N, C-alpha and C positions, 0 to 999 in steps of 0.2 A: 662902163663896159668891164666886164670881170672875166679874165681867161681861166684855164681849167688850174693853173699852180697857184693863182691866187685864191681860186675856192679851195685848194689844198690847204693852204695857209690859214684861212679864214675859218675853215671847218675843223680844223685840227682840235681845237680845243671844246668842240659843241658835245661831243659824247660823253656821257656820265663815266665817271671813271678815269678819264684821261687827265684831267687838271689842266693847267696853263701849257700854252704852246710854247715851245723852246724859243721860237722867234719873238715872242712876247705880243704876239697879235692874238687878239680874244675872239673866238668865233662869235658868230651872229646868226648861224644856220640853226634849224630846227632838228633836235636829236631823234633819231628814230625811235619809232613806236616800240614800246616794251616787246611785244612779241617778236619782232623783226631782231631786236637786239638779242633776246634769248635765242632766237633760231641761230644767227650769226655766231654766239658763243658755242651752241651745241656742236654746230658743224665746224668749228675750228677744232673743238676737243676731238671730234670724230677722227678728224683729218690727221692729228697729232697721236692718236691712237694707232693708226696704222701709216706709219711713216713711209714703207715700201710703196704703198698705192700713192701717196703723196708725191714721192720721188719719181716713179714712173711716169706718173701724169705730167711731171714739170719735164722730164727728160723727152717726152714724145711733143711736147708743144714748142720746143725751142730747136731751129735747125742746127744739124751737127756737122754739115758740110765744111771740109776744111777751107781756108781762103786760097782762091784761086790766084795764080799770077797773072792772067789775064785782067787789064783793067776792065773791059767791057763786062768779062764775067763776074768780077768782084761787085761792080755796081748794080748788077742783077741781083746777086746773091743778098747785098745790103737793102735793095729795094724790096726783097722778098721778105727780110727780116722784118722791116719798116711795117709792112702791109701785115704780117701776122701780129706783130705787136700791137698795132693799133686796131685791127680787128676785135682783138680781146679788149681794147679799151673800150671801143663803140660798143660792143656788147656788156659792158659794165661787169665783166668776168674777173674779178679782181684774182682768183686763185690762177687762171690762164696768163695775166697779165705781169704778175711779180716775177715769175721765172725768167723773164726778159731781162731784169734787174740784177746786177753782181750784188752779192751779200755786202761789199764795201762801196756802195753806190755813194757818189759825192753829186749832187743835184743842184746847181747854182742857178739861182734866179736874179735878173737884174734889180727888181724891187722886193723880192720875197726873201733873199738870203739863200743860206745853205740848209739842204736837209740831208738826211741820211736813208738808208732802206726802210727803217722802220717807221720813220715819219711820213716817207713817201706813201708808204702801204696806207698808214692810218689817213691821211689826207685824201688819198684816192677813194678810199671806202666813204669818207664823207662826201666827197664830189658826187658820186655815184646816188648815195642816198638822198642828196639834196638837189639833185639835177638829173631827173630821168631820162631827158632826151639829149643830153650832153654829147655832141660827136666832134671826132678829129679828121680832118681831110689835109692830105699832103696837097699843098700847092703844085699843079702842073709845071713843069718844067724848072722847079726849084731845086732839084735833089743833085747834090754835088756828092761824090765818093772818093776819098783818097786811102792808100794803103798805109798802114803802119808797119814797118819791118818786124818781125818777130813777134807780132802783138795782134794786128786786128786790122781795123779800119775807122776812117773819120767819115760820119755823116753829117752834111751840112744841109740846110734848108729851110722852108718856110712852110708853115701849117696853119689852118685856120679851125677854130674851135666855135662850135655853134650850140646854143642851148636857148630855152626860154627863160626869162626873168623878167617878173611882173607882167606876165601875159604877154610879151613881146619877144619877138627872136631877137637874140644878142649875140654877135659873130664878132670875132676877132681875128687877125692874121698876124702872126709872130715868128721870129726867126729862133733858129736852135742849132745846136751842136751836138751830136751824140758820139761817144768814142766807144766802138763796140770790141770787145776783147774775145779772142778765140782761145780757150784754154780747157783742158781736158776734154776735147771733143765736143765743145759746146759754145755757141757765141751768147755773150750778155752786155747789156750796156753797163759801163764803169763810171762814165762821168757823162753827165748833161749839163749844158749850158743854155738857158733859156733869156732869150733878150729882144729888146726892141718895143718893151710893152709901154 
């Protein structure tokens, strides 16, 4: 069984031009069709040509509400952030998903190691290209939220990832910690710890 983070590391090196994965894991996935690759490059170039459009899109997809003092309200806020973030993940919408991660992201995985923002983006792009039906579901009742004074919040929980592998459903439940940072009127995930694989 392979979870989405393992897919990130497995698929990181499968795309032409990316070379070896910094974790040393060589990809085994199938590269995207040339037409898809050309479209992705063209779309990226278009977005970079209009930074104000990209920036405004990012700003409107990330909750900007300040951290509430009430623990129940903070829990509701983080639950909402989690839902928004993984709605983008489940839609395989990489440009909607990545603004939820801080530029200085550190993503720790118990069997995959450490990845940064750029590696995470590349890996997730590969996951979506090679697993068209992958979905994440938060395990009901698993969410815990704790405030971090003058910083943001800690989110702890368990989630299930399901996709089809070799023609059969493949699901796994794993634990995670996300450290949410509130800065410049914007929430982002600065640190992720994924474990229990």
